[in-house]
N, C-alpha and C positions, 0 to 999 in steps of 0.2 A: 603696351597696355594688355594685349591678349596674353602675352607671356607671363605677366604678373598674375593675371586671373588663373591661368593654367597652373602656375606655381602654388597659388593659394588653394586651388582645388585639390592638387596632389597632396599638399600638406594636410588638408582636411581629411582626405581619404586615408592617409597614413595614421593620423590620430584616431580616426574611427576604427581602423583595423586594430590598432593597439588596444583601444578600449574594449573592443569586442573580444580580443584574445584574453585580456585580463578578466573580463566577465565570465568567459568560458572556463578559465582556470578556477575562478572562484566558485562557479556553479558546480564544477566537478568535485571540488573539495567539499562543498555543502552536501552534494548527493552522496558522497562516501560516508559522511557523518550521519546523514539521515538514514542511510541503509542499515546502520548499526542498531537502530531501535525499531521495534515493531510498530510504533506509532507513525512511522514514515510510510506506511502502506497506503498512500493516497494517490496512486496512479489512476488515471482515467480508465474506465472499463474497456476502452478500445486499445489501450496501450498494453502490449504484452509484457508481463512481469516475468523476468528471468531470474530465478533464484535457484542455485544448485541444490539438489536434494541433500539435506543434512542427515547426519546420523539420527536414528529414531529408535525408540524402544516400544512404540505403539503405532506403527504405520497401519494405514487402512487403504483398501482399494475402493474407488467410487467410479463407476461407469468406465472402467478400464484404466483409470489413472491411479498411480500409487502416490499417496499423500503421507508425508512424514508427520508424526506427532510425537510429542514428548509428554509423558505422564509419569509423575514421581509417585512411588508407593507411599501411602500415608505413613508417617513416622520415619521415613527413610531420609528425609531432609530436615536438618536442624540448623539452628544458628540464624544469623542476621538475614532477613529477606525470605525466610522459609514460608511465612504466612502469606506474603505478597505473591510468591511463586505459586503457592497453593490456590490463591484467589484467581490468578491468571489461568491456571489449568482448569479451575471450576467453570469460569465463564467460557472458555474454549470448549469444554465438554458440553455445556448447555447448547452452544452453537452447533456442535457436531450432532447432537440429538435432534435439533430442529432440522438440520440438513437431511437426516435419515427419515424424518417423519413424513415428508412429502417430497417427491422428486420434481414437482412442477411449480409449487408455490414459493413465494419469497420467504426466506428464512433468516435473513440478515438485515433487519431494519436499522436505520441510522443509530437508534439508541443502543442497540446491541453492539454495533461496531464501535461506538463511543465508549461503551463499557469495557470492551476488549482493549482499546487503546489506553484508557485510563489505568486499567490493571497492569498493562505492560509497562507503562511509564513508572508506576509505583514499584513494580518488581525490579526494573532496571536501576532505579534510584537506590533501592534498598540493597540490591546484590548485583553490582555491575559486572562482576567476574563470571556470572552464570552464562552458559551458552544458550542464547535465545533463538538460534537459527531454525530449530524445528518449529517453534511457535510462529516465527515469521513465515515460514513455508506454509504452515497450516492456514494462517490468516489470508495469505495471498491466494490460496486455493479457494477459500470461502468467498473472497471478493470476486474472483473470476466466475465462480459458479453462480453467485447472486446476479452478476451482470448478465450472464447467459439467460437466467430465468426471468429477469425483469424485461418486460416488453418496452421497446423504445417509445418515447413520448410521441404522441400524434403531432404531425406537422400542423402548424397553424393554417386555418382555412384562408384561402385567398379571397380577398373581397371581390364581390361581383362588380363588373364594370357598370357604371351608371349609363343609362340610356338617355339620350337627349330627346326632348319632346319638341 
């Protein structure tokens, strides 16, 4: 009887291990697919985002950090997706200006981040062959900087113990 239970337990452990391995492979594949679009920049503020610095035509330095940016000259881009890429660059430039306006206040509200993600999705759908890595790098920097500037939420107050009368 004990041997049968041990056998069942080992079989269950093997099955769980196989399922875990398959899930890990699947999540790695999804992570690679997510990394390809700028809309996948949903890491938590405490998770370090490691994106290699891409080629940039408009990099800037901010508090000792080099940040890659991509900006296309007006009229230099034509064809399918050029308007969408221009819209993405415009919303990123607005975010950049908000970053520079004040070095302590929040500059990336949820609505602005949603606008960036929406513009990025539209651009990627319209022109999938375009290199979006500089945009991804820029957005990741903005998210890290916003997380640094945003104070942590206050811990909930502990209830006072009731005294017995």
